[in-house]
N, C-alpha and C positions, 0 to 999 in steps of 0.2 A: 497794763499789756491790754489789749480790745479782742476780742477773741471774736466771729461770725463763726455762726450752726446755721446748719441746713435743714431742712425737712422736705423729708423727700411723701405729698401724700400720693400716696396709691390707685386709681381711678374707679368707679365704680367698678363691681367685679363679673365678668362677665363667660358667659361659660367658653370654651375653643370650637373655634368653628371648625370643622372636621367634615370637608368636599367628595363628593361620594365621588366613585371609581368610577372609570372610566366606562362605555359598555360595551363588553369582547367584540375581537373581529375575529375573522378566520384570516388565521396563520395556513392554510394552505391554499390555492388558489383556486378559484370557479372550474370544475370538468375536473377534479383528480380521483383520482379513484381509492385516494386518501375520504375514509368521514371523518372532518372534525369536529372536534367539541369544543368550543372556546369558551365556551359558560361553564365547563369544568362539571359534568354529570355521567354521572358512574350507572344512573342507569340503564341508558338503555346498551352502550356499550356492554352489560354483565347480560344485561340479556339476548345480544344477539354470539357473544363469547357461549354460550350456555347451547348456541342454538351452532352453533358451525364448526369444522373436524380439530379446524386452527384458526386461530386467532390468532393478529399483533397487532396489540397496545402502544403506541409511542404517547408520551407522557413528556409535553414540552414545560417550558416557560417561553414569551415567546419577544422578551428584552434578551435572551440567554444565547449569546453569538452563538457558544454548540449548535445548539438548536435551530436556528438562526441554518447553517450549518448543515445536516442530517435536515434540514428538510427534505432540502429536494435529491437526498438520494432515496431517503424515506418512500419517498414521491417514483422516485427512477424504479425502485426496486418494486411500488408496489403495482406499477401497470406491463412490469413480467409477472406475476407470479398473482392476479388480481382475480385468476379462475382459484384456484387450490386453497386461498386462504381470505381470512376477511382479515382486512386493514382499516385500523382509526386512531386516531390522536385525539389524547386530552389535555389541553391547558390545565393544568394543574397549580399555574398564578395566578390565577382572576381569585381576586376579593370576595368570601360569601362563597366561593366554587365546592361542590359536593366534594372536588378532587382534592383539593387543601386542608383544606377541613378533614378527612382520612388520613393524606401524605402528609402530614403537615414536617416532619423532617428531613425528609429529604435533602440532602446534600450536594450533591453533583445534576443538577443538568445534561442531554436526556436520559431519560431512560425508558427502556425499551423491551418489553416483556413477553412471550409469547405464551398461549396457551391453547388447553382445549378443554372439551368438555365435562372432562372427566377428574378436572382441578386440575393441574400439573399445569406447573407455571413452568420456563426457560428462561433469563434472563441474558439477553445478548452482548457479552465484551466486549467486542474486538472494537478495529479502530471503522470509521464512518465516511467508508468508501461504497462505492458500487459493487467491486468485484466480494468484496468481506459480507455483506447484508447477504447479496445473494446468494452466495456457497452456501450462510448459516440458514435463509429460509429453504434451502435446497436440503439441508443434509436434518430441516426441521421435517420435512420434505417422504426422508428417507430416511428414518436412522436408523435400519438395521436394513441387512442386508439378506438373501437369499442363501446359497450355497445347494449347488445341486451333486460339487465330487473335488475330491484335491485341485484340479485347475482350477477353478472358484477361488481356493484359498494358496495358491499358490501368487496369482492376483493380487489379492490384495496382498499379501505378503511382502509381496518385494514390488510396493507400492507407499505402506504405511507403515511405521514406526513398533507395532502390535496389532493383530488381532483377537478379541474374543468373540469365541464360536459359543452358541449353546444350543446343544443338543437333546431333541426335544422328541415327543410322540403329542403331537397335533390335536390327537384325540382323547388325550387322558391331564396335558403339561397347562393347560392354556391358562392356569394360573399362571406360571415360574413364565411363558411366555410375559402375559400382559404387566409381571414384576421386571423380565428382564426388558422387554420394551422401555418399559418407563425410568430404566437405567442406561437407556445406550441415550435417552434425547433427554436427564439432568448431566448426562455426563458431556454436554456441548453448554454447557454453560465456561469447563472447563479449558476444551475440546472442541471451539465450533466452528472447526473446518475438518470433522474426521479424520485428523493425526493419525488417534488411535480407533478402526472399523472395530464395530458389531455386526454379526452373522450372525445367523440361524440354521439349522441344518436339522430338517423331521424326515420322519418312515421310511424311509429302503435305503435312505442317499447316506444316513453312520453308517450301512457296515461300510460303505469306501472309509472311509474318514479313522476303521478300524479302534472305535468305541463298543468299545459292552454294552454298559448300563446307560442309560437314561432314565431322568436328567440331569447332565450338567453341565458347565458349564472346561474350558478351558482356557489357557492363555499362554494364545502363540508367539512368542519373541523371536529375534534374531536368531539365540544360542542354543533355544530350550525351548522346549514346551512344560505350560507348571497347570495341574487343574484343581479345582476349586472342590474346600474340602469343608466348605464354614453350613451355616445351619441351610436344612432343605429350603425353607419360605423367597428363598430369594430377595433379604429385600434390598433396597435401593444401598443406603448407606451401609449395608455389608457389603455389596458387590463391590460396589464403589470401592472401598478401603483397600480392598484386596483387589483390588488391579492398583492403585495407588503403591498399597505396598510391596507388589514382586515386581512392575513393568521396570525392563532396562533398556535403555534405547542408546544409540550409541553415535547420534545424533537430532538433532530437533530446531526447528521453529523458533525461533522468541520474536515477540509483537510487545515490544515496553508498553505500558499504556502511560497517556501522560501527565500521572500524578506523580508516578515511582518506577521511574524510566532508570538513573542511579541503586535505586534497591534490588532491583531487578538485575542486573547484569553485579556488579558486583560481588555474589556469591563466586561465577564463576573463573573471575579475571585472580578471586582470591585461595581458590585450589588452583594455577598453575597456568602456563599458556593457551591461549584459544583461541583456536583456526574460525571468522568471521569468513562467509563468504557471503557479497553483497547482490542479489539478481534479484528483477525480477518477478512474483511471489503469481504466478497465474491459478486462478482461485474458482472462475468458471468452467470448470470443468475435474470430473469422480475422483483424477488420479491426482498425484506428486510435480510437481514439474520437474523437468531435467534436469534442472540446475542440483533442484536437491537429491532424487534419483542415486545422481554421482557423486556425490557427497555424504552419502551411505553407504557405498559401496567402498568409499577409504576408508571410512570410518571401522564395519566390519571386520576387516583387513588390517588395521592400526588395530584394532582389538583383539583380532586370533592369534593369542598366547599360544592357542595346543595345541595348532596348526589342525584345525578341527574340517575334514574337508567338508561336509555340507554347507559350513560359513564361506567358504572358501569357493565352492562352485554357487553361493546363493550369489556372492557377490561381488567375482571375475564371470557367470553362465547367463543366471538367471536375470540381475536386475540389465542387465548392458543386454539380452535380448529384450528385455522391455521396455528400456530403451526406444532399442531399431525401431520396434513394432510400435510403437508409439508416437515416435516423430514421424512414422508413413499412414496408420491411420490419419495425421492429421490434414497433410496434407490433402490424400484423398475423403476426408471430412469436408475441406477446403473449398473443394472442386463439383462434391456436389451439393453440396450451402450453394456454391456460385450458380447449380444450373439450376437448382430449387426456387431463389429468391430469386428469379431473372422473370414467374410467373406470378400470378395473385395465385391463393388456397384451391380456388372456384376455378381454376384452368386446369388444376391438379388431374381432372377425373371427366373433365372434358377433356383433352389429350383423347382416349381412348375414341370419342367419341367423333369428334371431327377429323376421325379418321373417314367413319364410312358418310360424311358430307362431303368427303375430296379436297376439307380443308388443311394448311398446313401447320403446323406448329410455327407458328407468328406469337410469340406473346411478349407479356412487357417486361421489358428491363429495366431493374432497381439500379439508377445511378450510385446510389449509395454506394451503396456494399459490393457494388464492379472498384469503383473508388480505392472503398476497404482495401482490397487486393492485390489492386494497380501498390498503391501504396506500404506495402509491408518487405517486409524485406528478404519475399520468399520471392516477390516477381520483379525479375530485371530487368533492367532498363526499359520498363513500362512506364509512362509521366504522370509526373504527382496531380491531384486535386486538394483544392480547398477541405477542408475541413467542415465549409459553411453546404458543401454540398449533402452533408450524410444525412444533414434531416428532414429530407424528401422522403427518408425508409417508412414506409408503409412498417406498422405495428403488429408484433402478428396476432392482438385484439380482429377476430372479423365481426364488422358492423354492418351496420350498414353504412355505411360511411367510409369500407376497408377498400372500395371501389370508387371513390374520387380522389384517392391522394398519388394515384400509381401510373406511373405513364405507358399509356398504353398503343401499340406497337401498330405498323402498318396492316388495314386485314386485305388481307390474301385471300382468293381464291373459294370467296363469300363464306367467311368462316363469324362474320359482324349478321348476315342473315341466315345462320345456320340458327345463333345462340339463340336470335330475335325469339323462333322458333319453341325454348325451352326457358324455363329459370331457373335461376340461378341454386340448386342444393345443398353442399361442400357442411360447412357447418352451420347450417342457419336453421336448418333442421323440417326447411319445404320441405311438400312433395315434391316432385321433376314429373315431366308429363313429356308426355310427344303426344308428335301425329300421325304415329301406326297405329290403323286397325289392332294390330295386336299389342299393344300397353294402352288401345284406350279402354279397348275390351276385360281387361281385365275390375274385379272387384273392388270395389275402396275399399280401405282400410283406419283406422286409427291409430295404428300401431308400426308403430319406427321397425323398419328391418335396417339391418345392419352398414346398409347405404349412408341409413339420416340419421342414425342414432350419433348422438356426439360422443356417448360414452362406450360405441359396439366398440373394437377393434382396429377397422381400420381405418375409422378417424380416430383412433387417440396416438393410433403408429403416424401417423402423415403430422397433427401435430407435436407430437415428441420429436421431428425426423426439424421442423421447422421453430422449438424453441433450444437445440443444439444449436440449429445455423444463426440463431437469437445468438448467441452466449456464444458463441462463433465469433462473430462480427462484434462483441463489448469487449470479447475476449484482443484482438485486432485491436481498436482502438487506445485500448490501453499499455499495448507493446509490452503484454507480460509473457505471453510464452515465448520461449528461447531455447533454443536447440542449441548442443554443444556437440559437433562432431567429435567420434572420438577414433583413430590407428590401435586396432585393438593389439600389432603384434609390440606399438607401444605403452597400451596400459599397461598390458600384460606383464611388463616389463618390470615397470618400477614397478606394480601393486606387489609383486613380489619385495621390491629393498623392503617397504613399510606392513610385513605383516608381524605381526607382535612385535611394531616396535615400542607398544604400552608398559610391559614388562621387563625392555628392556634397560629402560632411563626413569632416573630419579622423575622426571618431568614427565607429564601425563595429561598429552592435548585433550582439550575438550571442543569437538566439533558444532557450532554457530551456525544459524543463515538467517538472517535478514535481506527483508524489504530492500530494496532498493530504491525502487521509488514511491515511496513511506517511508523506509529511516533515513535515510542518504544523510542526513545531517551527524550523522554517526559515521560516516566517512570520513569526514568533511574537515571533523574531527580532528581526526588520526590524519587529515593533511590529501585527498585524493579525492577527489574530484569525481566522482562516480558516476553523477547525469549526464558526461562527455566522456565515457569511457568508452569502448566496443562492447553493443545488446549491456549497456551499464550494469556492469558485474566486476567483480574486481579481490579476488583472494588476500586475505593477510594475516598474518600472525603473529598476532602481540602478546609477549610476553612483559608480564608487570611487574617481576619481578627484578627482571631485569633489565626494566622500560627502554624495551627494544624493540623494535613493529618488521614484519620479513613480507615486500606485496609483490604478490604477482598481477598485474591488470591484467594484459596482453596472449592470445590466444591458452584461451581458460579451458581449458576439460581434464582431465581421471588424468592424463599421464605427469600434463606439468604442474596438477596440481602434488601427483606424490613426489614430484620432484622434488618439490616446493619443501614438501613435508620432510623429506631426507635430508635435503639444505640443511634443514633448521639441526635438526644434530646434530647432522656431523658439521654443524660452523663453516660449511661453506657457500652458504647465499648472503650474499648482504647484506646487511641492515636497511634498511629503509629509514632516510630522513629526511623531513620535515621542512618547509623552507613557507618567511611568508609574503614571498614573495606570487605568489598561490592563491587565485581568488577566486573568492565563489558567489554562486546568485544568489544562495541562500542563509549560507551563516558570514555573518559579520563581526568586524572588531574594527577596534578604532588608532587610525591611521594617519599620523600628524604628517606626513602630507596631502592628506587629502585636508586636512585642514590649512593648513596653509593655502591650500590653492583656494577654501570657502575663504578666507580671509583679503587674500589677494584681491582677491572680486569682489566684495560687500568694501573694502578702502577704493576699491581704483571706479563701484558707481556711485560712492560718497564723495567722490573726489569728483567727475563727472555733476554732478547735482551740482558743486558747488560753483564751479565753470558755466556753467549756465546761468546760474539767479548772477554772478560777477556777470555777464555776457548780460542779461536783460539790466541789469544795472546800469552798466552804460550806451547801453543805448537811448535809455532815460534821461539820460545824462548831457545830455550830446551839447546842450545849449549853454555849460559852464566852460567857465573862463580853460587855458589851455596850461593856465600853472598847475590848475586843481587835477585836468585832466592826465600830466607829466608825473606827478606829484604817484596818484592813483596808480598809473600803470608804471612806476617805478618798483613802488611796495610790491606789489605782486608779480612781479618781475623776482625780484626777493624772495617773497615766498616763493615761491616754484622753484626756487634756488633751491632752498630748506631740503622743499620736498627731493627735490636729483637728487643730493647727498645722503639724505636717511636712505639707509639700506637693512634688510630683512637677513639676520643673524643670525643659524644653526646651524645642530649639529648634525649630519648625514644619518641616516640609516639604512643601515648594510640588513642581508639576511645568508639563510644558511647557502643561499646558491650561488653569493660574488662575496663571501667571508675569503676562503684563502686566496681570490682574487685580488683583495682586497687589501685586507692584512698581509699574510702568509708572503704572497708573492708581491709583493710593493719594495719600490724604493725610497720608502716613508718611514720618520717614525711615527709609525700607526698607536693611540690611547682609543683603544678599547674600551665600552661603559656596559655591561654588561645587567641589566633590568629585567625584569617582570610585571606588568600593569597591575598584577596581584602589590608590590612593595610598595607602603610609603615613604621605606627611607631611601627605595629612587627615586623620585619625585627633588627631595632632599638637593641629592646626589647631580639629581641631572640640570638643576637649577647652576650650582657648583660649574658645572663642566662648562654648561652655556656661557659663564663667565671669564672661564680661563680661556677658554679658546677661542672668543672676543676680542682678548686684552695681542692672545696670540697668533691671529689670523694673517699678519702680516710675513712670517717664517713661510716659507714654500716648502724645508724636508718638513715639515707637519702637519700631520693631521685629526681628525677626533673623531669617533663615531660611535656608534654602540650599535646595540643590537636585542633585538628581546627575544630572553634565554625560553619563557613559555610557550613558541608557534617558531620559534627554529629546534631543531639537532642537528646541532656540533660534534664534529670526534671529536670522540673519546676524551682524548688530549683538551679539547676545548669546550666542554662543560662541565660548567660550574652547580658547583651545589648548598650556593649559596645567594641572596642576593640584598644588593647591590657589589656588583664584585670592578675595581677598573685594574686592566691589565696594561702597561704599555712594550710595544713589539718594537727595540730597533730599528733601527734599517741595519740592511746586509743581515741584518743576525737569526 
C-alpha cells in the first residue's frame, strides 16, 4: 500500500505587526463644563483637585455602554453645580495612558470619585440618574447640618431614619469636628441620599438639648437615644462602626445595584413577609418623600409593642404635621418660582429702580417653566405643552449669553430707555452707574459692596432661591414629587389597629420602599404594571413562605395601608393572583401567540413573493402554446388547493383571568396541561399533547388547553407543585 506524506514548510518567520491605538477622541461635547482628558492624563486633574474645595472625577471607558449612559447625567449635574465643584473626566481605557497604567484592575466602568484637598475620597454607588447624582453632590456640599434648637432636631427626626448629632465647643474641639465631618462624608458611600442625617450643635445651643458634657456624640433613633462612649479621638472607622452597630430603623429605602439585585432582596424575604411600597422617589429636595414618611408612620405603630407614648405621638402627630407642612410649602414654592422665573436675574434688582423711572414690571416669561407647571398634577384643567418647548429655558448660569436666550416682554412705560442708562450689575460684579449727580459724585472704589459681591448675603440668597426653583423644575419634569392626601379620622383609627402587631404574631413584616420609576421591573415581575397605576404607586405584601401576595393599588394613603396590614394578619384581605394576560412595556416573556403571528406573516410574505414570480413568468411566456399554459395553470391550481387545505393546529393558551370560565364553567371535557417555560420535560409532553389534540380535533365536546404555572397564580386547588402536570376536567363534573 502506497503512503503519501505531506510536509509543511513554514514561511520565513516575521515578527507580529501591532497597529497603534487610534488617537483619543473627546468623550464630552464641545462647550461642556466637564474638563475631559481623553488621553488618560492624571497630572492636570490631580493639580486641580489639590486646589478646589470639592472635585468630582469621572473615570470612564469610551466603549462602555454604562459610561455612555452616565455621560449625559454627569454633564447635566455639572451644569447645575459647576460653581461649587470642579468636574473632570478621565479616559482610563486609553492604551498607554497614565490612568490605565495606574488603575489597571478596575472591573466595572464608570467610576465616580469625589475628592477634597485633604485627601478624603468618596465613591458614588447610586443609580446613574439626574436626581440621584444631583442629590449626592448636594450631600457632598452639605454633609453636616447645624442645629440651633430641639426644633431643628425634630424636623430631621420626622423625615430621616436616624440623626447623628455631635455636641462640640467650637474653639476647643476643632479636631473632633474635623473628624466628625469626615465621618459624615465617608458615610455617603453607604447612604448617598442622607437617610441618616449628621448634625452639629455648638455654643450656648448645647444647653437647650440637655447635654452636660462636650464633646459628645448622640444617635437619635425612632424609639431611643444612644450616646457614644468610644475613644475621644473620634476616628472615622470607629464612629462608623458604632453607628452600624446601634442603628435600628422601622423602614428603609432599598436600591439594589445592577449586579446583585437578588442577593440584596433575598435576606428580607427570608426573614418573613415584606411590605413593598413602590412610589416615585423625590431626591431633589432635602427631606424624604411623602410616601416614605407615610411608610415610617405605619412602621412606627407596627413596632410599638410597649405602647410608648413618644413613638405614638411621633407617628400620629409630628410626622403627620410634617407631611402636611411639606405639601403646603411645596405648593407655595411653586408659586414663588413661577413668579421668579418669569424674569431674568438682573431684572430682580431693576424692579425697585424701575419704579423710580415710572416703569411697570413687565418681564420676560420663561415659557418652559410655565409649561411644566401647567402640565403638572397640581394645575388642573390647564393646557399641556410639549416637552420640546422646555429646552428654551435659560440655565441658572449667569454669563454674557444669558440675556440672549430669554423671551423679552413688551416694553411699557419707557423701561427700555431707562435700562439703557445703566449697565447690568447683578451677578456680573460690574459697577452700576446712574446719571444722577448724587451717584456720580461718589468716590470711585475698587472694593465690592454688598450689592456687587457675588459671595455677599444678598446675591447668595438670590442664587439659592433660583437654585431651589431650578431643582423644583427638574423635580416636576421627573414627576417624582407625589403627595398622598389623608383623612385624619380614618388614619388614626386604622393606625390603632396595627399598633404592636409585630409582637402579637409569629410573622414580622419588613417595610421597604422602592423607586417605581427606576425599579418598576420588580413590580412587573410581581404582576403589577406600576407605571400605569395612579401616581405610579402601589403597595404589596409578599409572603414568600406562603407563596402569596396581597396588593393595594388604588387610593393609597395611611388608612388604606393600615387596613392592608390589618387584613393580612386577620386573613380578611384577598390574595392577589398574577395573570399572563397583563402586558408590560418593559418586561417581556415568550408568547406562543406572537410566534404564530410572526410565522403566519413570514409565510404570507413568502407566498406573495412566489406568486409575484409566477406572474412574471406567465407574462414572459405568453407566446408559448395554449396547451402548456393550461397545464401550468392546472398545476398551480392544484398547488393552491393544497396550500388552502393545509391548516395550522395548536393548543389553546389560557391564563388565570379566563381559567375559571374556560375550564370550570365549560360544557366540554377539558384537558389542561400545566407547564413551565423552565421545564425540559414540559416540551416533550407538549409535542405529544399537540399530536393527540390534532387526531381528536373532530370531537366537538373535547378541548385541549395549557397554562403557564410560573406566570399565572391560580386558586390553591388548581396550583401545581410539579411540572408538567396533565389534568382532565370531565364535562359537567
